[in-house]
C-alpha positions in Angstrom: -49.8 32.3 -28.8 -53.3 30.8 -29.5 -52.1 29.4 -32.9 -49.0 28.1 -31.3 -51.0 26.2 -28.5 -53.3 24.9 -31.2 -50.5 23.5 -33.2 -49.1 21.9 -30.0 -52.5 20.3 -29.4 -52.6 18.9 -33.0 -49.0 17.4 -32.4 -50.3 15.7 -29.3 -53.2 14.2 -30.8 -51.2 12.8 -33.6 -48.6 11.3 -31.3 -51.4 9.7 -29.2 -53.0 8.1 -32.2 -49.9 6.7 -33.1 -49.9 7.7 -36.8 -46.7 9.1 -38.2 -48.4 10.4 -41.2 -50.9 12.6 -38.8 -47.9 13.9 -37.0 -46.3 15.1 -39.8 -43.6 12.4 -40.2 -43.0 11.2 -43.4 -43.1 7.2 -43.9 -39.9 5.4 -43.7 -38.4 8.0 -41.1 -35.0 6.5 -39.6 -33.9 6.9 -36.0 -30.7 8.6 -37.5 -32.5 11.1 -39.8 -34.4 14.1 -38.4 -37.4 16.1 -39.4 -38.1 19.8 -38.7 -41.5 21.0 -38.3 -41.6 24.5 -37.7 -44.5 26.6 -36.6 -44.5 30.5 -36.6 -43.9 31.9 -33.3 -46.0 35.1 -32.1 -44.3 37.4 -29.9 -40.9 36.5 -30.7 -38.0 36.6 -33.6 -37.4 32.9 -33.6 -38.8 30.0 -35.1 -40.2 27.1 -33.0 -38.4 23.7 -33.9 -40.2 20.5 -32.9 -38.6 17.3 -33.5 -39.8 13.9 -33.3 -37.7 10.7 -32.9 -38.9 7.3 -33.7 -39.8 4.9 -31.2 -36.8 2.5 -31.7 -34.3 3.2 -28.6 -31.5 5.1 -29.7 -28.7 5.0 -27.0 -27.1 8.4 -27.7 -25.2 10.1 -24.6 -26.1 13.6 -24.0 -28.4 15.7 -22.0 -31.5 17.2 -22.9 -32.2 20.9 -22.9 -34.0 21.9 -19.9 -36.5 24.8 -20.5 -38.1 25.7 -16.8 -38.9 29.3 -18.0 -35.0 29.8 -19.2 -35.1 28.3 -22.6 -32.7 25.8 -24.1 -29.0 26.6 -23.8 -27.8 27.3 -27.4 -24.2 28.4 -27.6 -22.6 30.3 -30.4 -18.9 31.0 -29.9 -19.3 31.0 -26.2 -22.3 33.4 -26.2 -25.3 33.1 -23.9 -28.1 30.7 -24.2 -30.9 31.6 -26.6 -34.5 31.0 -25.8 -37.5 32.4 -23.9 -39.9 31.3 -21.0 -41.9 28.3 -21.8 -40.1 27.8 -25.2 -36.8 26.1 -26.4 -35.0 26.0 -29.5 -33.4 22.7 -30.3 -31.1 21.7 -33.1 -29.8 18.5 -31.9 -32.6 16.1 -32.9 -34.4 16.2 -29.2 -37.5 18.3 -28.9 -37.3 21.6 -27.1 -38.6 21.6 -23.6 -40.6 24.6 -22.7 -42.6 25.5 -19.6 -43.2 22.9 -17.0 -47.0 22.3 -18.5 -46.4 22.1 -22.1 -42.9 20.5 -21.9 -44.0 18.0 -19.6 -47.3 17.1 -21.5 -45.3 16.6 -24.8 -42.7 14.2 -23.1 -45.7 12.1 -21.6 -47.5 11.7 -24.8 -44.4 10.8 -26.6 -43.6 8.3 -24.4 -47.1 7.0 -24.3 -46.9 6.4 -28.2 -43.6 4.7 -28.1 -41.5 7.8 -29.0 -38.6 8.7 -26.6 -36.3 11.5 -26.4 -32.7 11.0 -27.3 -30.7 10.9 -24.0 -28.5 13.9 -23.7 -27.2 13.7 -19.9 -24.1 13.4 -18.3 -20.3 14.3 -19.3 -19.4 13.1 -22.7 -15.7 13.3 -24.0 -15.2 15.6 -26.9 -13.0 13.1 -28.7 -13.7 9.6 -29.5 -11.2 7.1 -28.8 -9.4 5.6 -31.9 -10.4 2.1 -32.8 -8.5 -0.3 -35.0 -10.2 -1.2 -38.3 -12.6 1.8 -38.1 -12.7 3.6 -41.4 -12.1 7.3 -41.3 -14.1 10.0 -43.0 -11.2 10.8 -45.4 -10.7 7.3 -46.6 -14.5 6.4 -46.9 -14.9 9.3 -49.1 -12.0 8.6 -51.3 -13.3 5.1 -51.9 -16.8 6.4 -52.7 -15.1 9.0 -55.2 -13.1 6.1 -56.9 -16.3 3.9 -57.2 -18.6 6.8 -58.8 -15.6 8.7 -60.4 -17.8 12.0 -60.5 -18.8 14.9 -58.2 -16.6 16.3 -55.7 -13.9 14.3 -54.0 -14.4 15.4 -50.5 -18.3 14.7 -49.9 -20.0 15.9 -46.5 -22.8 13.4 -47.0 -25.4 13.0 -44.1 -24.0 10.0 -41.7 -20.3 10.7 -42.3 -18.7 10.0 -39.0 -15.8 11.5 -37.4 -13.6 11.3 -34.1 -13.7 14.9 -33.0 -15.2 18.3 -34.1 -11.8 19.5 -35.3 -11.6 16.5 -37.9 -15.0 17.4 -38.9 -14.0 21.1 -39.5 -10.9 20.2 -41.4 -12.8 17.5 -43.6 -15.5 20.3 -44.2 -12.7 22.7 -45.1 -11.2 20.6 -47.4 -14.8 20.2 -49.3 -14.7 24.1 -48.9 -11.7 24.6 -50.9 -12.5 22.1 -53.5 -16.0 24.0 -54.0 -14.6 27.3 -53.6 -15.9 28.9 -50.4 -14.6 29.5 -46.8 -16.1 28.1 -43.6 -16.4 29.2 -39.8 -17.7 28.0 -36.7 -21.4 28.1 -35.9 -23.4 27.5 -32.9 -22.7 24.7 -30.2 -25.2 22.9 -28.3 -24.2 22.0 -24.6 -26.0 20.0 -21.8 -26.3 20.4 -18.3 -22.8 18.9 -17.7 -21.4 21.5 -20.1 -20.5 18.8 -22.8 -21.1 19.9 -26.3 -23.4 17.5 -28.0 -24.2 19.5 -31.3 -22.0 21.8 -33.5 -22.7 23.7 -36.7 -20.1 24.6 -39.1 -21.2 27.3 -41.6 -20.2 28.9 -44.8 -18.5 32.2 -44.3 -21.4 34.1 -45.9 -23.9 32.8 -43.7 -26.0 35.4 -42.0 -26.9 38.8 -42.9 -24.9 42.0 -42.4 -25.5 43.8 -38.8 -25.4 47.4 -40.7 -26.4 48.3 -44.1 -23.3 50.0 -45.0 -20.3 47.7 -43.8 -17.6 45.6 -44.9 -18.7 42.1 -44.2 -18.7 38.7 -46.2 -22.0 37.7 -44.9 -24.7 37.4 -47.7 -27.5 35.5 -46.5 -26.1 31.9 -47.6 -27.5 29.0 -45.9 -24.9 26.4 -46.6 -23.7 24.4 -43.4 -23.3 21.2 -41.9 -24.6 20.2 -38.5 -22.9 17.8 -36.2 -24.6 15.4 -33.7 -23.0 13.0 -31.3 -23.0 9.3 -31.9 -23.4 6.6 -29.5 -19.8 5.7 -29.2 -19.0 9.6 -28.1 -18.2 10.4 -31.8 -19.7 12.9 -34.3 -21.6 12.4 -37.2 -23.2 15.1 -40.0 -27.0 15.0 -39.2 -27.6 17.6 -41.9 -26.0 19.1 -44.8 -27.0 22.2 -46.7 -24.9 22.4 -50.0 -26.6 25.4 -52.0 -25.0 28.7 -51.9 -26.4 32.3 -52.5 -22.9 34.0 -53.4 -20.4 33.3 -56.2 -17.9 30.5 -55.4 -14.1 31.1 -56.0 -12.2 29.4 -58.9 -8.7 30.2 -58.8 -6.4 29.2 -55.9 -5.2 32.8 -55.4 -9.1 33.7 -54.7 -9.7 30.6 -52.5 -6.9 31.4 -50.2 -8.4 34.8 -49.5 -10.9 33.0 -47.4 -10.1 33.1 -43.6 -10.4 29.4 -43.0 -7.7 28.7 -46.1 -5.1 31.1 -44.5 -4.0 28.7 -42.1 -0.8 26.8 -42.8 -0.5 23.1 -42.1 2.0 21.7 -39.8 4.6 20.5 -42.4 4.5 23.8 -44.0 5.0 25.7 -40.7 8.0 23.2 -39.9 9.6 24.1 -43.4 9.0 27.8 -42.8 10.6 27.6 -39.3 13.6 25.7 -40.6 14.0 28.4 -43.5 13.6 31.4 -41.1 16.2 30.0 -38.5 18.5 29.6 -41.6 18.1 33.4 -42.0 16.1 32.9 -45.4 14.0 35.9 -46.1 10.1 36.1 -46.9 10.1 36.4 -50.5 12.7 33.7 -50.8 10.8 31.4 -48.4 7.5 32.2 -50.6 9.4 31.4 -53.8 10.7 28.0 -52.3 7.2 26.9 -51.2 5.8 27.8 -54.7 8.4 25.3 -56.1 6.8 22.7 -54.2 3.3 23.4 -55.5 4.8 24.0 -59.3 3.5 27.4 -59.4 2.8 30.4 -57.3 -0.9 30.4 -58.2 -1.1 26.9 -56.7 0.1 27.8 -53.2 -2.8 27.2 -50.7 -2.2 30.3 -48.8 -1.1 33.8 -49.3 1.7 35.7 -48.5 0.2 37.6 -45.6 -0.5 34.4 -44.0 3.1 33.7 -44.4 4.1 37.1 -43.1 2.1 36.6 -40.0 3.7 33.2 -39.4 7.1 34.6 -39.5 6.1 37.3 -37.2 4.8 34.8 -34.8 8.0 32.6 -35.2 10.3 35.5 -34.2 7.8 36.3 -31.1 8.3 32.7 -30.0 12.1 32.9 -30.2 12.2 36.2 -28.2 10.1 35.0 -25.3 12.2 33.7 -22.6 15.2 34.6 -24.5 17.9 34.3 -22.1 16.6 30.9 -20.3 16.6 29.4 -23.9 20.2 30.7 -24.6 21.5 29.1 -21.0 19.7 25.8 -21.9 21.5 25.9 -25.3 24.9 26.4 -23.6 23.9 23.4 -21.4 23.3 21.2 -24.5 26.6 22.5 -25.9 28.4 21.7 -22.6 26.9 18.0 -22.8 28.2 17.7 -26.2 31.4 19.3 -25.5 32.9 19.2 -22.1 35.3 21.7 -22.6 32.6 24.3 -23.6 32.9 27.5 -21.6 30.5 30.4 -21.2 31.1 33.4 -18.8 28.4 36.1 -17.9 29.1 39.4 -16.2 25.7 40.7 -14.3 25.2 44.3 -12.9 24.2 44.5 -9.2 20.5 44.1 -10.2 21.3 40.3 -11.8 20.8 41.7 -15.2 23.3 40.5 -17.9 25.9 42.9 -19.1 28.1 40.9 -21.0 28.1 37.3 -22.4 31.1 35.6 -23.4 31.3 31.8 -24.7 33.8 29.7 -26.5 34.2 25.8 -26.9 37.2 23.1 -26.7 37.8 23.5 -30.4 38.3 27.0 -30.4 40.6 27.0 -27.3 42.7 24.4 -28.9 43.1 26.5 -32.1 43.7 29.5 -29.9 46.6 27.5 -28.6 48.1 26.9 -31.8 47.3 30.0 -33.7 46.8 33.0 -31.2 49.8 34.9 -32.4 47.4 37.1 -34.5 43.7 37.6 -33.9 41.1 40.3 -34.8 38.1 41.4 -32.5 35.1 42.9 -34.2 32.1 44.7 -32.5 30.6 46.3 -35.7 27.8 43.9 -35.9 24.6 44.6 -34.0 21.5 42.7 -32.9 18.5 45.0 -33.7 16.2 43.3 -31.4 18.3 44.4 -28.4 20.8 46.9 -30.0 23.5 44.9 -28.5 26.8 44.7 -30.3 28.5 41.3 -30.8 32.2 40.9 -30.5 33.9 38.1 -32.4 37.2 36.8 -31.8 38.7 35.6 -35.1 42.1 33.9 -35.7 43.7 32.3 -38.8 44.7 28.6 -39.0 47.6 27.1 -40.8 45.5 26.5 -44.0 45.0 30.1 -44.2 41.3 30.1 -43.1 39.5 32.1 -40.7 38.6 30.4 -37.4 36.2 31.5 -34.6 37.9 31.6 -31.3 35.0 33.0 -29.3 32.0 35.3 -29.2 30.8 38.1 -26.9 27.5 40.0 -26.7 27.8 43.2 -24.8 25.2 45.3 -23.4 27.6 48.3 -23.4 30.6 49.5 -25.3 32.3 50.8 -22.1 36.1 50.6 -21.0 35.1 48.5 -18.0 33.1 46.1 -20.4 36.0 45.7 -22.9 38.2 45.2 -19.9 36.1 42.4 -18.7 35.7 40.9 -22.1 39.5 40.7 -22.9 40.4 39.5 -19.3 37.8 36.8 -19.5 39.0 35.8 -22.8 42.6 35.4 -21.9 41.6 33.3 -18.7 39.4 30.9 -20.6 42.0 30.5 -23.3 44.5 29.3 -20.7 46.1 32.6 -19.7 48.0 33.3 -23.0 47.8 36.8 -24.5 47.7 37.3 -28.2 51.0 38.7 -29.9 48.8 41.0 -32.1 45.0 42.1 -31.9 43.6 44.0 -34.5 40.1 45.8 -34.0 38.0 48.5 -35.1 38.6 52.3 -34.0 36.5 52.3 -30.6 38.4 54.5 -28.0 37.2 52.6 -25.1 38.5 49.5 -26.8 41.9 50.8 -27.0 42.1 52.1 -23.5 41.0 48.4 -22.2 43.5 46.8 -24.4 46.6 49.0 -23.0 45.7 48.1 -19.4 44.7 44.1 -19.9 46.9 43.2 -22.9 50.0 45.4 -22.4 52.5 43.1 -24.3 50.0 42.8 -27.3 50.4 44.9 -30.3 47.4 46.6 -31.1 46.6 47.8 -34.5 43.3 49.0 -36.4 41.9 46.6 -39.0 41.9 48.4 -42.4 38.3 47.3 -43.3 37.0 49.2 -40.3 38.8 52.5 -41.3 37.9 52.4 -44.8 34.1 51.2 -44.1 32.9 54.7 -45.2 34.8 54.6 -48.1 32.0 54.5 -50.6 30.1 57.1 -48.9 32.8 59.5 -48.5 34.8 58.7 -51.9 32.0 57.7 -53.9 31.7 61.3 -55.6 35.5 61.2 -56.5 35.2 57.6 -58.0 32.4 58.7 -60.2 34.3 61.9 -61.3 37.9 60.4 -61.6 37.8 56.8 -63.1 41.1 55.9 -62.5 41.2 57.1 -58.6 39.9 54.1 -57.5 42.5 51.7 -58.8 45.2 54.1 -57.8 43.9 54.5 -54.1 43.6 50.8 -53.6 47.2 50.1 -55.3 48.5 52.1 -52.4 46.5 50.9 -49.4 46.4 47.1 -50.4 50.1 46.6 -51.8 51.8 44.2 -49.8 55.4 45.2 -50.7 55.4 48.9 -49.7 57.9 50.2 -47.4 57.4 53.4 -45.3 59.2 55.7 -47.9 57.1 54.2 -50.8 53.8 54.6 -48.8 54.5 58.2 -48.2 55.6 59.2 -51.7 52.7 57.1 -53.2 50.3 58.9 -51.1 51.7 62.4 -52.0 51.6 61.5 -55.6 48.0 60.2 -55.2 46.8 63.8 -53.9 48.6 65.8 -56.4 47.4 63.6 -59.2 43.6 64.1 -58.4 44.0 67.5 -56.6 42.7 65.9 -53.2 44.7 67.7 -50.4 41.7 69.2 -48.8 39.6 65.9 -48.7 38.4 65.4 -45.0 38.2 61.5 -45.3 41.7 61.1 -46.8 43.2 63.6 -44.5 41.6 61.9 -41.4 42.8 58.2 -42.6 46.3 59.6 -43.3 46.7 61.2 -39.9 46.0 57.5 -38.2 48.1 55.6 -40.9 50.5 54.5 -38.4 47.5 52.4 -36.7 46.4 50.8 -39.7 48.8 51.0 -42.7 50.9 47.8 -43.2 54.2 49.5 -43.7 54.1 50.9 -40.4 54.0 47.8 -38.4 55.5 45.4 -41.2 57.7 43.9 -38.6 54.8 42.8 -36.6 53.2 39.4 -37.6 49.6 39.7 -38.7 49.2 36.7 -40.8 46.2 36.9 -43.0 44.5 39.7 -41.0 45.5 42.7 -42.9 45.2 41.2 -46.4 41.5 40.2 -46.1 38.7 41.6 -48.2 35.4 42.5 -46.7 33.6 39.3 -48.1 36.3 37.2 -46.2 35.6 38.3 -43.1 33.6 36.1 -40.6 31.7 39.0 -39.5 30.5 39.6 -43.1 29.9 35.8 -43.4 27.9 36.0 -39.9 25.4 38.4 -41.3 24.4 35.6 -44.1 23.4 33.4 -40.9 21.9 35.5 -38.6 18.9 38.0 -39.3 19.5 41.3 -37.9 16.4 41.0 -35.7 17.4 37.8 -34.1 17.1 36.7 -30.3 20.1 35.9 -28.4 19.1 32.1 -28.5 18.8 32.4 -32.0 21.9 34.4 -32.6 23.9 31.7 -30.5 22.3 29.0 -32.6 23.3 30.3 -35.8 26.8 31.3 -34.5 27.3 27.7 -33.5 26.1 26.6 -37.2 28.6 29.1 -38.5 31.2 27.7 -36.7 30.5 24.2 -37.8 30.5 25.1 -41.3 34.0 26.7 -40.9 35.3 23.6 -39.2 33.9 21.7 -42.0 36.0 23.6 -44.4 39.0 23.3 -42.2 38.5 19.4 -41.9 38.4 19.2 -45.8 41.5 21.3 -46.2 43.4 19.1 -43.4 42.3 16.0 -45.2 43.4 17.7 -48.7 47.0 18.5 -47.2 47.5 15.2 -46.1 46.2 12.8 -48.6 46.7 14.6 -51.7 50.5 15.0 -53.5 51.6 18.4 -54.7 52.1 19.4 -58.4 55.7 20.8 -59.0 55.3 23.5 -61.5 58.1 26.2 -60.9 61.3 24.0 -61.4 63.2 25.3 -58.5 64.9 23.2 -55.9 63.0 24.8 -53.0 59.7 24.3 -54.1 60.0 20.5 -53.4 60.9 21.2 -49.9 58.1 23.7 -49.5 55.6 20.6 -50.9 56.8 18.8 -48.0 56.8 21.5 -45.1 53.5 23.6 -46.0 50.1 22.9 -46.1 48.3 22.7 -49.4 47.1 26.3 -49.2 50.1 27.8 -48.1 52.3 25.6 -50.9 50.0 27.3 -53.4 50.9 30.8 -51.9 54.4 30.0 -52.0 54.1 29.2 -55.8 52.9 32.6 -56.3 55.8 33.9 -54.4 58.1 32.0 -56.6 56.4 33.2 -59.7 57.1 36.8 -58.6 60.4 36.4 -57.8 61.1 35.6 -61.5 60.7 39.3 -62.2 63.8 40.2 -60.1 67.6 39.7 -60.6 70.5 39.2 -57.8 73.5 41.3 -57.2 76.0 40.2 -54.9 76.9 43.0 -52.3 78.8 40.7 -49.8 79.2 37.2 -50.7 77.4 34.9 -48.4 76.1 37.8 -46.4 74.4 40.6 -48.4 72.6 40.9 -51.7 70.9 43.3 -53.8 67.6 42.5 -55.6 66.5 44.4 -58.5 63.3 44.5 -60.5 64.2 43.9 -64.4 61.6 46.1 -65.7 61.8 49.1 -63.3 60.6 51.2 -66.2 57.2 49.9 -66.1 56.7 50.3 -62.3 55.3 53.5 -60.6 57.5 56.2 -60.2 57.2 56.1 -56.3 57.7 52.2 -56.3 61.1 50.9 -54.9 62.9 48.8 -57.3 66.0 47.4 -55.3 65.8 45.8 -51.9 68.7 44.6 -49.8 68.7 41.0 -48.6 70.8 39.4 -45.8 71.5 36.2 -44.6 71.4 36.0 -40.9 74.3 34.2 -39.4 72.6 32.4 -36.3 70.0 30.5 -38.3 71.0 30.9 -42.0 67.5 32.7 -42.6 67.2 35.0 -45.5 65.8 38.3 -44.4 64.6 41.3 -46.6 64.1 44.8 -45.9 60.8 45.1 -47.2 59.7 43.2 -43.9 57.0 41.0 -45.6 58.5 38.0 -44.3 58.0 38.9 -40.5 54.5 40.3 -41.4 53.0 37.3 -43.1 55.3 34.6 -41.8 56.8 33.7 -45.2 59.7 34.5 -47.2 59.2 37.3 -49.5 59.9 37.2 -53.4 63.0 39.1 -52.8 64.2 36.3 -50.1 63.1 33.4 -52.5 65.0 35.0 -55.3 68.2 34.9 -53.2 67.5 31.3 -52.2 67.2 30.4 -55.8 70.3 32.4 -56.8 72.3 30.5 -54.3 70.8 27.1 -55.2 69.5 26.4 -52.0 68.0 22.9 -51.8 65.8 23.9 -48.7 63.9 26.8 -47.3 66.2 27.8 -44.2 64.7 27.0 -40.9 64.6 30.7 -39.8 62.3 31.2 -42.8 59.6 28.6 -41.9 57.0 29.5 -39.5 55.6 26.6 -37.8 52.3 27.9 -37.8 52.1 27.6 -41.6 53.2 24.0 -41.7 51.4 20.7 -42.0 52.7 19.8 -38.5 51.5 23.1 -36.9 49.3 21.3 -34.3 51.9 18.8 -33.4 53.7 21.2 -31.3 54.1 20.9 -27.5 52.3 23.7 -25.6 54.8 24.7 -23.3 52.8 27.9 -22.0 50.3 25.6 -20.7 52.8 23.6 -18.2 52.7 26.0 -15.5 51.3 29.3 -14.5 52.4 32.5 -12.8 51.8 32.5 -8.9 49.8 35.6 -9.3 46.9 34.3 -11.1 43.5 34.1 -9.7 42.2 30.6 -8.7 39.8 30.6 -11.7 42.7 31.4 -14.2 44.8 28.7 -12.5 42.1 26.2 -13.0 41.5 27.1 -16.7 45.5 26.9 -17.1 45.5 23.4 -15.5 42.6 22.2 -17.7 44.2 23.4 -21.1 47.4 21.9 -20.2 45.9 18.5 -19.3 43.4 18.5 -22.3 46.3 19.1 -24.9 48.6 16.5 -23.0 45.7 14.1 -23.3 45.3 14.6 -27.0 48.8 14.0 -27.6 48.7 10.8 -25.4 45.7 9.5 -27.4 47.7 10.1 -30.8 50.5 8.3 -29.5 48.7 5.4 -28.1 46.4 4.8 -31.2 49.5 4.2 -33.4 49.9 0.6 -32.6 48.6 -2.4 -30.3 51.9 -2.1 -28.3 51.5 1.7 -27.8 47.8 1.0 -27.0 48.7 -1.4 -24.3 51.0 1.2 -22.8 48.8 4.1 -23.0 46.2 2.2 -21.4 48.2 0.8 -18.6 49.6 4.2 -17.9 46.1 5.8 -18.0 44.8 3.1 -15.4 47.7 4.1 -13.0 47.4 7.8 -13.4 43.4 7.4 -12.7 44.4 5.5 -9.2 46.8 8.1 -8.2 44.3 11.1 -9.1 41.5 9.3 -7.2 43.8 9.3 -4.1 45.0 12.8 -4.5 41.3 14.0 -5.3 40.5 13.3 -1.5 42.5 16.2 -0.5 40.8 19.1 -2.5 42.7 21.9 -3.6 42.2 24.6 -0.9 42.2 27.2 -3.7 39.4 25.6 -5.6 36.5 27.0 -3.4 37.7 28.9 -0.4 39.6 31.4 -2.5 37.0 32.7 -4.9 36.0 36.1 -4.8 32.7 37.1 -3.8 31.4 38.8 -6.8 31.1 36.0 -9.0 28.3 33.7 -10.0 27.6 30.0 -11.3 24.7 28.4 -13.2 24.0 25.0 -12.1 21.6 22.6 -13.8 21.0 19.0 -12.0 24.2 17.2 -11.5 25.9 18.8 -14.3 27.5 22.1 -13.0 27.7 24.9 -15.5 30.1 27.5 -13.9 29.9 31.0 -14.7 31.9 33.7 -14.2 29.8 36.6 -13.4 31.6 39.7 -12.4 29.3 42.6 -11.3 29.8 46.3 -10.9 28.7 46.0 -7.3 28.3 43.7 -4.6 26.1 40.8 -6.2 25.4 39.2 -2.8 22.4 41.5 -2.7 19.0 40.1 -3.5 18.2 40.1 -7.0 15.7 42.9 -8.1 13.7 43.7 -11.3 15.8 41.6 -13.6 16.3 41.8 -17.3 18.6 43.8 -19.7 18.0 47.5 -18.9 17.5 49.7 -21.7 20.3 51.7 -23.5 19.5 55.2 -24.2 19.5 55.3 -28.2 18.0 58.4 -29.5 15.4 57.6 -32.1 15.5 54.0 -31.8 13.7 51.4 -30.3 14.9 48.1 -28.5 13.4 45.4 -26.8 14.3 44.9 -23.0 16.1 41.7 -22.3 14.7 39.6 -19.5 16.1 38.7 -16.2 18.9 36.6 -15.6 18.1 33.5 -14.0 18.2 33.4 -10.1 20.4 30.3 -10.1 23.2 32.0 -12.0 23.1 35.1 -9.7 24.1 33.2 -6.8 27.6 34.1 -5.6 29.5 30.9 -5.6 32.0 30.3 -7.8 34.4 32.3 -10.2 36.1 29.4 -12.1 35.0 28.4 -15.8 32.9 25.5 -16.1 35.1 22.3 -15.9 
């Protein structure tokens, strides 16, 4: 302390004499520079730093550090101030203020000789306001490098100015990448108003380890930059130490290991976000980004940082999941007024089932509702919820999505709600045939809700354990797999052929005791085509696994996706399928057909069928060439026989009886393929060509495969049964009006005269509807059941049918999707269903 006071006295004397040399200040000292003069401090572990400022007034905002026995406020990462009574540590250009006696004397002496303290009081904005014409630090350093063409590109020279600390950090981080080290934030200096007036940015190796035996990067390095405030509330580099005491990194892969270089820039984050949203896995994303940088070793971050970003994206998508999904539904509603979604909640206002469909799907269902599939085998692992997909087939032999459902429980009651709501949203028309998996609860629900619908199992689900159960047999018997699929995939088999072929298969490979084959044989009436060949199934029974929409969906939706992400990717899949459908529609209407078979009915088929179905009809004509016709009863019955019966399987039927129906002239074969697929079989086509028919009989043409499949009038939408609920009646009316309006638009756009007629008719109808609307339908609101709910947002009402298992008029309790007990499996709990949806108001769909 004696030496310290002695040194202070010398400084006061030097200041009083006005001699910079005597005060230890070098000649030419500039007001922007700083000279540190250190004296050993007795009784403490810190150096005392005395700073002198030239007499020229420098108007720098900020507040001085006040000692007063507490020391200056030096902040490192939000830590406590450092200092001691009577002594301050200052790193920001102003002298430290110690006790009242020493600090006041020093200040008085400095002011007497023309030296003043840098003003550091008041509140200072942390970011400088941008100014036109101001040259940024990046631009200035690039200009300097272009002039000298040597050294480093990014040069953090003393005096470099920045608008904010963040800009300075990024600037110094670029320099550290170029040189080969990492950086971190250091101490920050605050004034009395809690405004930051000084900031250190350090090399990651600055400092010494806290323990002798520990894992740390700190190696006693001194490299750093120190930032001070400028007169315009900006920041400038006041001190720059470039020397390092540790080896520097050279390769990009080594540089990316520093923590400051693991951060991804916003553009890369956006790219990763879009790739993850499109179900691109982490390895592929890393490869895609490496392609932008030229090679993997040039990537500015490592795979661990990329993995952390992907995990953060997944977490953000799952946060507030249900609200995001409902907002997405609202956006769909704005783009498509006929979009509908329906929600079933329990007595605690937690979601049980979510069902949705759009206007395009509803229109397709109106034309192609004869055969659909409902598959619930896909599951989202985030909530462990099964996803049900309603899929049909259009007139281009393409799969089309009709609706989607997320289910919390696979119970009979849940399936009843799904099927009842689906039929309601689709205008009240039930499908003729529905193919599902082997769920028993689903089977019971279909029997009750859809009693007139033929229910069969999808062959793909019956055989989903084929590789697991028959794999050893495939390896042992190389020909078994081909023989097995020849039996189950053949389209022309009769019941007798199937039974004979199955028996022959078991005897040939000695598989009478195989459990899997016995199981699927016992249920053959539910999935084998010969047992429901008279029921129309369209494409559904002939699809391969790779052709199913459920299989395609897995390429769009990651297994751990949130409901929001699931709905978004579902919509993307539907958009892609609609794009393919539009292409086929244009292809059928604009391009002529190539006739190659040389039979009269081929030309007629080219005019009737879509291009895809015409190509399939050409395949049928080709197959008919292997048969000959024998007349059994002229004009009524014929026998079609295969000409190479010796090359056929022993169990194959080689003769088929074909009759001509008297009422419509349709050619009908006993194989039943015509009724099952909706197109004449090769046996019927052979009889047509034998009789020299110029056109395919009307009874053999199914409208749904024709080019005019969408031109039919939907008579089932012109009225509705009186026992329908008000919600079903409204959906019925909406569908009927929608279809009628679309037909009117097509007719009115054909010519100028038709347009004038349609416009006048619409104006007259609108006036009458406005008058009729004054007397509201009494069944619209008053007749709604008390167990439904509606989601409203602003003026755009989003109606939701929310059937609950109990009285939902009770107050919503702890909301969220309750956990389903799944042994050995974790799943996330879905959050509460929004309160506005849980209000008991309206049961009708959003119309």
